[in-house]
Structure formats: C-alpha cells, structure tokens
N, C-alpha and C positions, 0 to 999 in steps of 0.2 A: 820267585822261589827263594827261600832263605837258604843261603849257601855259606859254609864256614870259611870260605876263602875271602881275602880282603876286598875284592871287588864288589861282592854282594853280601858278605857277612852271614854267618849263620847259625832233631836233633829233634824206648818206647817198648817200652816193653810193658809197663803197667798200663794197659789200654782198656779203656772202658767206655764211656758214655757220651752222650750229647743229645736232635732238637725239632715243631709246628706250633704255631701260636696256639696255646692252650689256655684253659681257664686258670685264673689266679687263685683258685682254691686248692687246698692240698687234698690228695688222694691218699687216705691212710694206708691202703693196701700196697700201693705203689711205693710210698715212702718206706714202709716196713721192709719191703724187699730190698731196696737200695741200702738201707741201714745194715742189712745182713752182708751186703757186698762190702760196705765200708768197714764193718767189723773184721771181715776176713783179710783185709788189706793191712790191718794194724800190725805193726812189728817194731821191736826194739832196734832192729837193724838187719839189713840183708845186703849181700853183694852178689852180683851176677856178672859173668863174662858172656857177652852176647855177640853172635854173628848175625849180621844183616846182609841179605842178598837182594839186590834190586834187579828185577828182570824186565827188560824193555819189551814192547809188543813184538819186536823182531826176534826176541830170544837172547839178546845180548845180556850178560850179567855183570854186575859190579858188586864187589864185596866190601863191606865196612865191618870193623870190629870196635866194640866199646865196652867199657865197664860201667855198670849201673849200681849205684848205692841208694838204698831206700831207708828212711827212718820215719816211722809213723806211730809213735806211742799213743795209747788211748788218751783222749782228752787234749791232745796237742796237735799242732799243725803237722800235716804230712809233707815230707820233703823227698825229692829224688834228685840225684846228680848223675848225669851221663858224661863220661869222659872218653873221647874217641882215641883209639890206639892205632888203627890202620884204616886206610892207607896213609902214606906219609904226608899227603897234602892236607889232611884233616887231623892229624895226630895232635893231641893236646887241646883240641876244641872241647869246650865244656858247656853243658846246658843244665841250669838249675831251675827246678819247678817247686813252688811252695803253695800248697792248698790249705787254707785254714777253715774251710767250710762255708765261708762267706765270699771269698774272692781267690783268684789264682794269680800268682806273680811268677814271671819267668825272666831269667837273665842268660846271656850267652857270652862266653869268652872266646876270642879268636886270637891264637898265638901270633899270626902274621901281623896283626895290628897292635897287639899288646894291650887291647882294651876290653873291658867288660861293659856291656850295655844292657839296659832293661828292654825286654821285648814288649812293644806296645800292643794294645788290644787290636789295632788295625792289622798287625802282622800274624794274628792267630791262624789265618787261613793259609799261610805260606807253607810250602813243602818243608818237610823235616829232612834236611841234608839230601835233597834230591830223591827222596823215597815217595811211596804212595801214602805215607802218613802225613798229616798236617800237624802244625804245632799244637792246635787245639785238641788233637787226639791224645795228647800226653796228659792224662788225668790221674789223680791220686785219690779222688773221693767225690762224693756228691756235693752239689751246691744247692742247699734248700732255701737260700735267700733269693737267688736270681732265676731259679728254674723250678718247674713242677715235674713230678714223676708219677705217671698214670699207668695203672695196670691195664693191659689191653685184653689179654687172653692167656689161657694155659695151653701149652702144647708140647709135644716131645720133639727134641732135636738130637739126632744121632743116638737115639735110645735113652736119652736123659730127660726126665720130667722137668720142664722149664716153665717159667712165667715170663711173658713178653711185656716189657715196660717201655713206655714212651717217655723220653726225656725232652722237655720243651722249655723254651725261655719264657720268663714272666715279665721281662722288662724290654722296652724298645732298644735300649743300649745293648743288652745281651743278644737280642735278635739280630741287630745290625752287625755285631762283631763276629758272628758265626758264619761259616761258609755253608751251613746246612739249614734246611728248613725243619727237618726232624731226624731223630735217630731212634731206632728200636733196638732194645737190648734183650737177649735171651738169657734170663737169670736162672741159675740153679739154686733154689732156695735151701737145699740141704747142705750145700757146701759154701754158699755165698760167692759163687763163681759166675762169670759171664762167658758163655760159650760162643755167642755170635752177636755181631753188631751190624745193622744195616744203616747206611748213611744216605739220606736223601738230600739232593741239592736244593737250591732256592726255588726251583720250579716244581719240586715235588717228585723228581725222577730219582730212582735208585741209582746212586753214583758209585758207591763202594760197598764192599762187604768184607768184614773181618771175621775170621773163624779161629778159634782157639783149639789147640791140639796138645798131645804129649802130656797128659795129666799125670802128675806124680805127687806123692805125699812126702812132706818134709816135716818130721816130728808130728805135731798135732794139726798141721795145716796142709792144704792142697794148693798146688799151683799148676798152671799150664806153662810148659817150657817152650812152646812153639806157637807162633801166631802168623797167620797168612792174611795179608791185606790185598784184595784184588780191586783194581779200578775197572769197573764194568764199562766205562766209556771207551777206553783204548786198549784194554787187555793187559796192561802192565801189572806186575805182581811184586810185592815185597814180602820176604819171609824173614822173620826173626827167630833165632833159636838160642836158648840159653845153654851154653856149653858147660857151664858150672854154676852152682848156686850155693851160697853159704847163708844160713839162717841163724837167728838168735845172737846176732853180733852186737857189740857195744860200740856204736859209732858216735864220735864227739859232735856236738852241735856246731862247732867251729868249721867242720868240714863242709857244711851246707851254707856257709856265709858267702854272699856275692863277692866280697873282697878276697876270698880264698880261692876263687876259680883258677887263677893264673898258676897256682902252686900244685894243681892236681896232676 
C-alpha cells in the first residue's frame, strides 16, 4: 500500500478508465466516445475541496481532506495536483499526475521525509493513501498509444442512455503494469461523462465498482461531485465528495512542477 507516512511513502477525484488483452486495431466508435470524455475534462483551471471517507468492512470510518487542482487546456498535457490538508499525519502530502495522451507520469511529496519522488510503473497498483482507489485509477485522459477503446453495447444506467466501452492495453508493458485485466466504462455520450466503472482483476473477476453521483452543472460543463468506490471482495467502501468547486480559473504552470510540490 502506498502510504504518505515516511515508513512507506505515499493519493481522485477525476476518475475514469482502465483494461483485457484486446485487438491492436482501433475501434472508431469506442475512440469517438472517449474523445468526448477527454473533451469534457478540458479546463483552463479548476480547484476542488474534497472530503474522502474510507469505510472498512467492519464499518469503521477514516476521513481525509485534500485540495485538488486541475489544468487541462485543449491541445496540452492534462495535469492534476492533490494536496492533503487533514488529518495531521498526511497534511502537506502532494501527488502530481501529468497525462500527455501518450504516457502518464506521477510524483509524490512526503513532508516527513522532505523528498519528492517519481512513482514507478510498478507502483501503479498500490493503494491511494489507504483507500479503495489505486494510483492507476487517477486518470486525466485516454491513452490512444498504449490502449484500445472498444464499444461493447448501449444500455441505460440509472435512467441515463450510456455506451459501454472496454479499455484494454495494447502492449505487454501496459498489461504487466496494471492490476486489472479489463475495465468497463459507462459513458454518457451527450455530456461526455462516465457514470460507472467496473474493474476486473487479473483473473477476470469483478473486483471493484465505481459509481458517480451528485451531477451538477458549472457554467457550460457538467461534473459529478460525488464518487463511490466499492471493493466487492471485502466490502470496503471509499466515498469522495467535492465540498466546493471553482471553475474557469487561471492556474500557473509552475504550480504543477514536481519541484514545487514541497511549497503547496
């Protein structure tokens, strides 16, 4: 488990996609659907204050709070920065994710060690600060170089007309780095939103399910302000809730530099 404390070091709100060995040929319909999702995530800048509650199978709850900054202008790399504020033992921990459409890079800063380190591909399957999210679940866009996106079927989810898309790795390296065999996404084509994500483990068993809730409109865009991740293997649940959201911000590029994580 990736932990922000010094002994183990170690961090979601923009949640979206992931993976079965599939054909190396592109599916135009599947890619078109994911391009709508990518377009909906584009922003000059946003800031969210997020409350995360991690509930154990026995019902015990742990609460964390973090600020999330997102910058994803059209035609440029998408970046997110998470800075934990509570509780005290994780305060100041920062996680930076950069997606350029070809690869994803992540860094973590841990105040107790005073160090910023690059997160290796082998760590992608680790827990996100002890929650039911993995580091690889923090995604800001689709990867059309290393993965294929295949339309599976159209169906209604919670009264919303959706298209189910399979996100699959196209390289051995991508397949080996993931903790999932495949992931299915319920995409709302009209808004470019993802309402549900089913995560299948390496054996092909449904391991986790993410559902998006609390749909709100901010200006010309729509966002889900609540996400519920359930681990179907042990019954643990992680709930993230955006307590506030600011959109159309002007955020400096320097804020998203690995060297600036210590000053957040």
